[in-house]
Structures are given as structure tokens and as C-alpha cells.
Residue, then its C-alpha position, 0 to 999 in steps of 0.5 A: m482547428k481546436k483540439s479535442k479535450r481529452n477525458y482525464t480522470h484523477r486517480s488516487l494513490k490508493d484507486w492505482a492499487t485497486i485497480l492494480t489488484a484487480f489487474e492481477n486477480s483477471g488473468l488479462t494481458q495487461e493490453a487486454f484489461c486496459q482496454q476493458n477498462k478503458l485505462p491508457s496503457s502507458t498510465f496503467s504503466k508508470w503506475k504499475k512501476q511505481l507501486s511495485k517500486n514502492t513495495l520493494e523500497q519498504p523493508a521487510f522487517i521494522e525494527l522496533p526500538m525497546t523501551e524499558a517499563y518498570d512496574t513495581s508489582s513484578a520484576f518483568c514487565f514487557e509493552l509492546n504497541i504496534a500502529l499500522r498504516n491502516g489503523f489496526k493498533l495491537n497494544l500488547r503487555l506482558s508482566 
């Protein structure tokens, strides 16, 4: 007797983040959400725990190292460059 092959859909970290956001906005219980979206509740729980763990491990503040920049046209110059994971970049220069 052959075992039936399960339908398995590989989802990325980004996919699970999207699914969990949809769950949070759905107003449904976890059980109802999983049934409605045909998700295994054990897998859903695993990713929910994993992603909340990753969120908790990230520091609330990120230390930015200060670098001195000298400009002959002014006595003080400050330059700040921030690059976020989503590709957003902020460059600020004060003279």
C-alpha cells in the first residue's frame, strides 16, 4: 500500500511574514485562519514563534558610529548615511 503524497508548498520567510500579517489583521482565531487558508496549524505555529523570536532579538536601537568629516569651507560638518534592509537609503549632511 502506497502512502499518499502530501501537497507541500514551500514558502519563504517573506511569505510567512505576509501570512502572519494577514492573520493579525483577520480577526480570526489561529485555528479558523489555518482552516480557511489550508495551512497546517503546527507549521503556522512554528513560523509564528520563529518570526516573533526574530523580532524580539532585534535591538530597538542600532548604534551608528560617528565619523569625523572635515570640510575646509566650514568649521563643522556632519554626515549621516542610513541604509535599511528594504533598500531605503537616507543621506543627511549638515555643514
